[in-house]
NUPA-922963 format. One line per 10 residues: number of its first residue (from 1); for each residue y, z, x of N, C-alpha, C, O, CB. Coordinates in pm, whole numbers, plus 50000, padded with zeros to 5 digits. Each point is the difference from the previous one (the first is absolute). Glycine has a CB too. Layout:
N
NUM	Y:Z:X:Y:Z:X:Y:Z:X:Y:Z:X:Y:Z:X  ...
END
This chain:
93
1	53059:47461:47221:49927:50111:50057:49959:49964:50143:49952:49890:50027:49966:50181:49743  50103:50025:50320:49965:49980:50139:49868:50070:50031:49980:50115:49962:50264:49868:50100  49668:49947:50006:49874:50059:50044:50012:50024:50150:50027:49908:50077:49838:49977:49739  50113:50238:50222:50011:50039:50141:49858:50020:50055:49923:50079:49946:50306:50031:50017  49737:49820:50144:49869:50011:50062:50015:50076:50131:50081:49964:50084:49840:49819:49808  49999:50321:50124:50006:50081:50121:49886:49961:50093:49889:49968:49956:50218:50221:49916  49922:49813:50257:49900:49971:50102:49943:50133:50050:50073:50078:50060:50045:49705:50008  49753:50245:49909:49943:50129:50038:49961:50011:50147:49955:50106:50044:49964:49911:49725  50097:49877:50307:49960:50004:50140:50105:50070:50085:50118:50004:49964:49751:49785:50005  50087:50264:50141:50090:50070:50091:50075:49899:50086:49945:49897:50039:49902:50303:49964
11	50275:49830:50026:50079:49913:50088:49973:50032:50147:50031:49920:50088:50145:50062:49735  49768:50134:50203:49973:50041:50137:49881:49922:50055:49910:49962:49925:50184:50268:50029  49907:49749:50174:49885:49936:50065:49890:50103:50014:50020:50104:50061:50130:49732:50063  49733:50136:49821:49892:50098:50009:49951:50016:50144:49993:49904:50077:49939:50040:49689  50036:50179:50269:49947:50028:50132:49853:49959:50003:49925:50031:49907:50240:50160:50128  49795:49742:50071:49860:49961:50011:49917:50123:50033:50027:50072:50096:50037:49695:49978  49834:50254:49845:49911:50115:50020:49860:49947:50024:49948:49921:49922:50196:50229:49932  49797:49894:50254:49864:49958:50032:49903:50108:49953:50029:50119:50013:50052:49746:50186  49804:50094:49746:49903:50100:49957:49946:50079:50119:49999:49953:50114:49940:49901:49693  50017:50267:50165:49940:50083:50104:49872:49936:50049:49934:49924:49928:50167:50283:49971
21	49864:49823:50224:49875:49951:50056:49884:50060:49921:49996:50120:49975:50110:49855:50255  49799:49941:49733:49885:50045:49921:49909:50088:50086:49971:49967:50115:50040:49824:49743  49946:50321:50085:49908:50087:50071:49861:49935:50004:49957:49939:49902:50175:50265:50026  49799:49809:50184:49865:49946:50010:49896:50103:49958:49887:49964:49968:50190:49886:50217  49961:50278:49816:49911:50108:49959:50084:50117:49950:50117:50014:50036:49706:49912:50131  50116:50156:49751:50065:50124:49957:49947:50121:50076:50053:50110:49987:49981:49789:49787  49862:50081:50305:49938:50109:50076:50104:50066:50090:50067:49934:50080:49709:49947:49915  50236:50252:49989:50090:50078:50083:50148:49988:49964:50085:50054:50071:49750:49919:50105  50196:49958:49717:50140:49977:49961:50051:50111:49908:49923:50078:49944:50040:49675:50080  50168:50251:49961:50066:50089:49905:50049:49917:49883:50072:49902:50017:49996:50258:50167
31	49892:49880:49695:50042:49932:49878:50086:50097:49921:49961:50116:49980:49830:49738:50015  50323:50101:49960:50089:50083:49920:50012:49948:49858:50009:49879:49978:50116:50181:50228  49873:50031:49699:50020:49967:49859:50138:50049:49958:50041:50111:50033:49709:49902:49920  50321:49904:49974:50125:50042:49937:49978:49990:49850:49985:49891:49945:50162:50030:50253  49850:50193:49737:49974:50007:49856:50131:50017:49924:50095:50062:50050:49677:50037:49994  50232:49846:49835:50117:50024:49918:49994:50137:49934:50094:50040:49931:49926:49714:50030  49868:50318:50058:49989:50136:49952:49951:50015:49857:49987:50111:49951:50191:49939:50203  49794:49839:49780:49950:50010:49863:49852:50039:50002:49931:49982:50100:50237:49845:49822  49787:50227:49967:49865:50058:49990:49889:49903:50040:49903:50040:50064:50184:50105:49755  49926:49729:50145:49894:49903:50025:49974:49969:50146:49895:49944:50032:50164:49963:49754
41	50031:50128:50302:49980:49966:50141:49911:50100:50072:49937:49964:50099:50285:49928:49899  49770:50231:49957:49926:50105:50072:49853:49963:50018:49950:50003:50112:50208:50167:49796  49773:49795:49987:49859:49964:50009:49978:49872:50078:49905:49990:50077:50059:50123:49707  50124:49791:50195:49988:49872:50072:50010:50021:50150:49916:49950:50076:50182:49931:49726  50004:50191:50242:50018:50020:50143:49890:50090:50059:49961:49980:50115:50285:49990:49854  49704:50126:49956:49890:50084:50049:49875:49915:50022:49932:50016:50101:50163:50184:49777  49876:49711:50028:49885:49911:50014:50019:49904:50118:49909:49980:50079:50049:50037:49672  50159:49926:50259:50029:49907:50109:49994:50071:50135:49953:49942:50098:50192:49924:49747  49901:50257:50161:49990:50081:50122:49854:50009:50046:49969:49975:50116:50237:50158:49816  49705:49904:49974:49857:50012:50034:49942:49868:50048:49929:49996:50100:50050:50185:49730
51	50052:49710:50099:49948:49869:50040:50047:49960:50140:49922:49951:50081:50073:49983:49679  50132:50087:50266:50054:49961:50131:49935:50079:50113:49971:49945:50106:50245:49997:49784  49761:50187:50088:49939:50084:50104:49851:49967:50018:49952:49989:50112:50215:50193:49836  49761:49803:49940:49855:49979:50006:49961:49858:50040:49915:49982:50087:50062:50193:49740  50083:49726:50112:49959:49861:50025:50071:49937:50119:49941:49918:50071:50015:50062:49687  50170:50058:50264:50078:49930:50101:50039:50087:50118:50072:49956:50090:50012:49901:49729  49867:50267:50181:50019:50093:50111:50147:50020:50038:50036:50010:50118:49741:49920:49964  50307:50077:49816:50142:50032:50020:50010:50142:50055:49932:50090:49951:50141:49753:49860  50009:50177:50290:50011:50131:50064:50086:50098:49921:49969:50119:49995:50002:49767:50223  50135:50065:49721:50095:50089:49936:50059:49934:49876:50037:49883:50003:50017:50223:50219
61	49953:49969:49669:50064:49952:49878:50112:50097:49965:49979:50121:49993:49805:49770:49924  50335:50054:50061:50118:50080:49969:50046:49962:49859:50006:49882:49966:50064:50132:50281  49960:50087:49672:50047:49974:49864:50138:50060:49982:50022:50118:50029:49742:49881:49884  50329:49919:50040:50134:50047:49966:50031:49960:49857:49967:49889:49957:50109:50095:50284  49987:50104:49687:50046:49969:49864:50152:49996:49999:50067:50089:50053:49728:50018:49846  50256:49789:50039:50145:49991:49985:50046:50110:49904:49926:50040:49910:50070:49708:50134  50125:50299:49976:50050:50106:49912:50045:49945:49865:50010:50076:49903:50062:50051:50299  49954:49744:49791:50042:49937:49876:49926:49868:49988:50020:49910:50081:50210:50201:49927  49684:49876:49892:49915:49882:49989:50076:49870:49985:49947:49894:50033:49885:50252:49866  50290:49857:50052:50074:49876:49977:50098:49966:50112:50069:49899:49993:49907:50145:49765
71	50029:50039:50344:50093:49977:50111:49923:49956:50124:49878:50020:50009:50283:50152:49897  49908:49770:50189:49934:49965:50127:49949:50126:50070:50045:50111:49971:50102:49686:50051  49760:50185:50070:49949:50112:50078:50111:50062:50083:50093:49931:50045:49679:49961:49963  50218:50238:50012:50100:50071:50078:49999:49951:50145:49898:49950:50049:50078:50252:49800  50136:49812:50218:50013:49954:50138:49898:50068:50091:49951:49937:50094:50292:50021:49866  49725:50168:50015:49901:50070:50083:49863:49932:49992:49929:49994:50100:50196:50221:49863  49839:49734:49920:49873:49927:49986:50008:49868:50073:49908:49963:50073:50050:50146:49705  50150:49820:50204:50019:49870:50067:49993:50018:50151:49940:49918:50070:50202:50000:49738  49918:50187:50243:49998:50026:50144:49857:50026:50049:49964:49959:50110:50270:50133:49876  49686:49977:49934:49863:50032:50041:49908:49878:49998:49904:49994:50076:50132:50235:49836
81	49993:49674:50002:49917:49880:49990:49986:49932:50136:49898:49937:50027:50177:50033:49734  50024:50043:50323:49995:49938:50133:49883:50052:50082:49958:49934:50095:50290:50040:49898  49697:50143:49973:49888:50058:50073:49864:49960:49942:49897:50035:50057:50251:50156:50001  49852:49737:49832:49875:49961:49935:49961:49860:50044:50085:49919:50037:49968:50229:49766  49818:49824:50192:49951:49866:50028:49999:49914:49874:50008:49877:50007:49853:50215:50179  50130:49974:49699:49994:49931:49872:50064:50088:49893:49976:50121:49997:49812:49756:50072  50291:50063:49846:50062:50075:49888:49954:49937:49869:49996:49878:49985:50207:50184:50157  49763:50024:49762:49959:49957:49867:50086:50074:49900:50014:50122:50007:49747:49831:50068  50297:49974:49831:50080:50064:49896:49924:49991:49869:49917:49911:49981:50299:50032:50138  49813:50150:49790:49929:49999:49874:50084:50049:49884:50087:50086:50015:49707:49947:50111
91	50177:49911:49760:50065:50039:49876:49894:50050:49904:49885:49955:50007:50301:49877:50027  49848:50258:49879:49903:50048:49903:50067:50074:49887:50111:50051:50013:49721:49963:50166  50100:49990:49711:50049:50076:49883:49893:50091:49949:50021:50072:49902:50133:49743:50037
END
């Protein structure tokens, strides 16, 4: 009997990715939420919206829901993220 062992690592050289610069304040910033659209996210994001505006003086909060909870976000959402200072994603049931 032959035992075949597979190597799960990628053969490609990974691209070096640097983390985004950390924000020093949220005051006056735009925060975007990307929701998977399940019921549990609505209350969570509404509460988080209030906290960000009241405690951290966030200027603008944008909420987008993916059209399919199990698929990646649509390209239109990804394109808009470039205009946000901070993006938060959420899952819920």
